[in-house]
C-alpha positions as CSV (number, residue, x, y, z in Angstrom):
1,X,145.5,-80.9,120.2
2,X,144.6,-83.6,117.8
3,X,141.0,-83.0,119.6
4,X,141.0,-78.9,118.9
5,X,141.7,-79.5,115.0
6,X,138.9,-82.7,114.8
7,X,136.7,-79.8,116.6
8,X,137.9,-77.2,114.2
9,X,137.5,-79.0,111.0
10,X,134.1,-80.5,112.1
11,X,132.7,-76.9,112.6
12,X,134.3,-75.7,109.3
13,X,132.4,-78.6,107.5
14,X,129.3,-77.9,109.2
15,X,129.8,-74.1,108.2
16,X,130.3,-75.1,104.7
17,X,127.0,-76.8,104.7
18,X,124.8,-74.5,106.1
19,X,126.7,-72.1,103.3
20,X,125.9,-74.2,100.4
21,X,122.5,-74.9,101.7
22,X,121.9,-71.3,102.3
23,X,120.9,-71.5,105.6
24,X,121.4,-69.5,108.7
25,X,124.4,-70.7,110.7
26,X,123.9,-72.7,113.9
27,X,125.4,-70.3,116.3
28,X,124.5,-67.6,118.3
29,X,126.2,-64.1,118.0
30,X,129.7,-64.0,118.7
31,X,130.2,-62.5,122.0
32,X,127.1,-64.5,123.8
33,X,128.5,-67.6,122.3
34,X,131.7,-67.1,123.4
35,X,130.4,-66.2,127.1
36,X,128.3,-69.3,127.2
37,X,130.8,-71.7,126.0
38,X,133.2,-70.4,128.9
39,X,130.2,-70.3,131.3
40,X,129.4,-74.4,130.6
41,X,133.4,-74.7,131.1
42,X,133.0,-72.7,134.3
43,X,130.5,-74.3,135.6
44,X,132.6,-78.1,134.8
45,X,135.0,-76.6,136.7
46,X,133.3,-75.8,140.0
47,X,131.5,-78.8,139.6
48,X,134.7,-81.3,140.0
49,X,136.5,-78.2,142.4
50,X,134.1,-78.2,144.8
51,X,130.9,-79.9,144.3
52,X,132.2,-83.4,144.5
53,X,135.0,-83.2,147.1
54,X,131.6,-81.6,149.3
55,X,129.9,-85.3,148.2
56,X,132.9,-87.4,149.4
C-alpha cells in the first residue's frame, strides 16, 4: 500500500510542476494510457507464467 501512495504522491508532484511551468502533461490520453499500462502488466504476467516455465 505504501508503494501505491508513493507513486500517487510522485505523480501529483510531477503534475503540479508541469502545470506550474505551463508544460503539457507527460502522459498519454487517458484511455490509451490505461490500456498501455494494462498491456505492460499483462506482458509481464505472461512472461512469468508461460515463458519462464518453458525455459526451465
